[in-house]
C-alpha positions, 0 to 999 in steps of 0.5 A: 331620956331628957332628949326624948322628952324634949323631942316629944314636947317640941313635936307636940308644940309644932303639931299644935301650931299646925292645927291652930294655923291650919284650922283657923278661919281666915278673914274673907277679903273685901270685894274691891270696886265701886258698887256700880262696877260690882253690879255690872260684874254680877249681871255680866252673864245674864243675857240682855234679853233675859234682863228685866225691862228698864233696869236701873240702878238706884242709890239706897239712902236712909229714906228708901232703905226699908223699901229695898231691904225691908229694914232700916235697922242695919249698920251699912256704909253704902248700898245700891239697888238694881230694879226694873222701872216697871212695877209689875216685874218682880226683880231686885238686886241690892248690894250693901257694903257694911261699915267696918266691924259690923256683924255681917251675919247678923245683918244678913239675917236681919235682911232675910227676916225683913225683906218682902218678896211681894213688895210689888203688890201684884207680883212676887219674887220666887227666889230670895237669896242673901249672901256675903263676901267680906264686907259686901252683902247681896240681896237677890229677889227675882223670878228669873235668872237668880242662879246666874246672878248668884254665880256672878256674885260668887265669882267676885 
C-alpha cells in the first residue's frame, strides 16, 4: 500500500512539473542588430515604388520624441524613425528599444493612447499599429503598405 501512495505522489509531482514548465510563459527573445539594420529588414518586402518619396531615417531624441511617439513619458534606450521628407505623405515607422526591465506593455499602451495619426496636419494615417518583440517596439502609421511592414516586423 505504501508503494502505491509513493507512486501516486511521484506521479502527481511529475505532472505538476510538466504543467508548470509547459504552461509557463517563456520570455521573448530580443531582436539583435542596430535599429538601422532592423529598419532595413522591416522594409525589405515593400517594393521601392510603394515606398514614400524621400524616405529618411531620423534618430529619435529627447527633443523630438513627442513628435514621433506622441509622448516623452516612456522609458527607452534608443529609437529610430523612418518618415518621408514630404510633409503631405502620412507615413511614419518608429522602432523603439526600451531599457532593461521596462514595462513593454505599458509603453505600448502609452504610445497607442498618445500618438497622433494626424500629426501631418493636412493628412491622416489610416493605419496605426503598435507591436513588440522582446525589448523592441514598432509603431507603424501609414495609409499604404502597413500590412507588409507589419509582416516584416513579425519575421524578425
